[in-house]
C-alpha positions as CSV (number, residue, x, y, z in Angstrom):
1,M,76.1,138.1,70.7
2,K,74.5,136.8,67.6
3,A,71.6,134.4,67.6
4,P,72.7,130.8,68.3
5,Q,70.9,129.7,65.1
6,S,73.0,132.0,63.0
7,I,76.3,130.7,64.5
8,I,75.6,126.9,64.3
9,L,74.7,126.3,60.7
10,R,74.3,122.5,60.5
11,P,75.8,119.3,62.0
12,I,78.4,117.5,59.9
13,V,77.7,113.8,59.7
14,T,80.6,111.7,58.2
15,E,82.4,108.6,59.2
16,K,85.1,110.6,60.9
17,S,82.6,112.7,62.9
18,A,80.6,109.6,63.9
19,A,83.7,107.9,65.2
20,L,84.7,111.1,67.2
21,T,81.2,111.2,68.6
22,Q,81.2,107.5,69.8
23,A,84.8,107.5,71.1
24,H,85.3,111.0,72.6
25,H,81.9,112.7,72.8
26,V,82.9,115.3,70.2
27,I,80.2,116.8,68.0
28,T,81.1,118.4,64.7
29,F,79.3,121.4,63.3
30,E,79.5,123.7,60.3
31,V,79.6,127.2,61.8
32,A,79.6,130.8,60.5
33,R,82.9,132.0,59.2
34,D,83.1,135.0,61.5
35,A,82.2,133.0,64.7
36,N,84.8,132.5,67.4
37,K,85.3,129.8,70.0
38,I,83.5,131.6,72.7
39,E,80.4,132.3,70.6
40,I,80.3,128.7,69.4
41,R,80.5,127.4,73.0
42,K,77.7,129.6,74.2
43,A,75.5,128.7,71.1
44,V,75.9,125.0,71.6
45,E,75.2,125.3,75.4
46,V,72.0,127.3,74.6
47,L,70.7,125.2,71.7
48,F,71.3,121.7,73.2
49,S,71.3,122.4,77.0
50,V,74.7,120.7,77.5
51,K,78.0,121.8,79.1
52,V,80.9,122.2,76.7
53,A,84.5,121.2,77.7
54,D,86.5,122.3,74.7
55,V,86.0,123.8,71.2
56,R,88.4,123.5,68.3
57,V,87.9,125.1,65.0
58,A,89.2,124.5,61.5
59,K,88.8,126.5,58.3
60,T,87.8,124.7,55.2
61,V,88.9,125.9,51.7
62,G,86.4,125.9,48.9
63,R,87.1,123.5,46.0
64,I,87.0,124.1,42.3
65,K,84.0,122.5,40.5
66,K,83.5,122.0,36.8
67,V,80.2,121.6,35.0
68,G,80.6,121.3,31.3
69,R,82.7,124.3,30.2
70,S,82.1,126.5,33.2
71,I,84.3,126.5,36.2
72,G,83.1,127.5,39.6
73,R,84.2,127.4,43.1
74,T,82.5,126.3,46.3
75,S,82.6,128.7,49.2
76,D,85.0,128.6,52.0
77,G,83.7,127.5,55.4
78,K,84.5,126.8,59.0
79,K,83.8,123.8,61.2
80,A,83.9,123.3,64.9
81,Y,84.7,120.2,66.9
82,V,82.8,120.6,70.2
83,K,83.8,118.3,73.1
84,L,81.1,117.8,75.7
85,A,82.0,117.9,79.4
86,A,82.4,114.7,81.4
87,G,79.1,113.3,82.5
88,E,77.1,115.0,79.8
89,K,74.8,112.9,77.6
90,L,74.7,113.4,73.8
91,P,71.7,115.4,72.6
92,P,69.1,113.0,71.2
93,I,69.7,114.2,67.7
94,F,73.2,112.7,67.8
95,E,72.5,109.4,69.4
96,G,72.9,106.5,67.0
97,V,75.0,108.5,64.5
């Protein structure tokens, strides 16, 4: 298994992710594109010391960006919606989000 820090890249903090966190105890992360659900589950359990009930993943397609005359493209990505098990508290980093 890869290092947990190389699987979980960063948390995603948006209005949608904050609403999911408050209502359903779901935390949203940007993850490595080659990571699967099992690796994501183990990485979250190791990094945050919580039990995970469910993991859902979604691929994100890069967008076209224009700066002056040049046209570029942002890279593709992957995000994971991690639902914590019943009775688990949110890690302190996600409280108040």
